[in-house]
C-alpha positions as CSV (number, residue, x, y, z in Angstrom):
1,X,9.7,-5.7,-48.1
2,X,5.9,-5.8,-48.3
3,X,4.1,-2.8,-46.8
4,X,1.4,-3.6,-44.2
5,X,-1.9,-1.7,-44.5
6,X,-3.5,0.1,-41.6
7,X,-6.3,-2.6,-41.5
8,X,-3.7,-5.4,-41.2
9,X,-1.8,-3.5,-38.5
10,X,-5.0,-3.3,-36.4
11,X,-5.5,-7.0,-36.7
12,X,-2.1,-7.9,-35.4
13,X,-2.5,-9.5,-31.9
14,X,0.2,-10.3,-29.5
15,X,3.5,-9.1,-28.3
16,X,3.6,-7.8,-24.8
17,X,1.3,-10.4,-23.3
18,X,4.3,-12.3,-21.9
19,X,5.3,-11.8,-18.3
20,X,9.1,-11.5,-18.1
21,X,11.3,-12.6,-15.3
22,X,12.1,-9.0,-14.4
23,X,8.4,-8.3,-13.8
24,X,8.0,-11.4,-11.6
25,X,11.1,-10.5,-9.6
26,X,9.9,-7.0,-9.0
27,X,6.4,-8.3,-7.9
28,X,8.2,-10.7,-5.5
29,X,10.2,-7.9,-4.1
30,X,7.1,-5.8,-3.4
31,X,5.2,-8.7,-1.9
32,X,8.2,-9.4,0.3
33,X,8.4,-5.8,1.6
34,X,4.7,-5.8,2.4
35,X,5.0,-9.1,4.2
36,X,7.9,-7.8,6.3
37,X,6.0,-4.6,7.2
38,X,3.1,-6.7,8.3
39,X,5.3,-8.9,10.5
40,X,6.8,-5.8,12.1
41,X,3.4,-4.2,12.8
42,X,2.0,-7.4,14.1
43,X,5.0,-8.0,16.4
44,X,4.6,-4.4,17.7
45,X,0.9,-4.8,18.4
46,X,1.6,-8.1,20.2
47,X,4.3,-6.6,22.4
48,X,2.2,-3.6,23.2
49,X,-0.8,-5.7,24.2
50,X,1.3,-8.1,26.3
51,X,3.1,-5.1,28.0
52,X,6.5,-6.4,27.1
53,X,8.2,-3.2,25.9
54,X,11.8,-2.2,26.5
55,X,12.2,0.8,28.7
56,X,14.2,3.7,27.3
């Protein structure tokens, strides 16, 4: 096997620039959670402003 010099190692580009399916799935999960929180907060604000709250 041929040894690679330090200069050649520094010139190697690539590896790690690909986005894997796991990363995309994790981002989709985070975006989904943020969207659901926004829906809940928006719904709460709308119910408070229209005075349609359930009595305890």
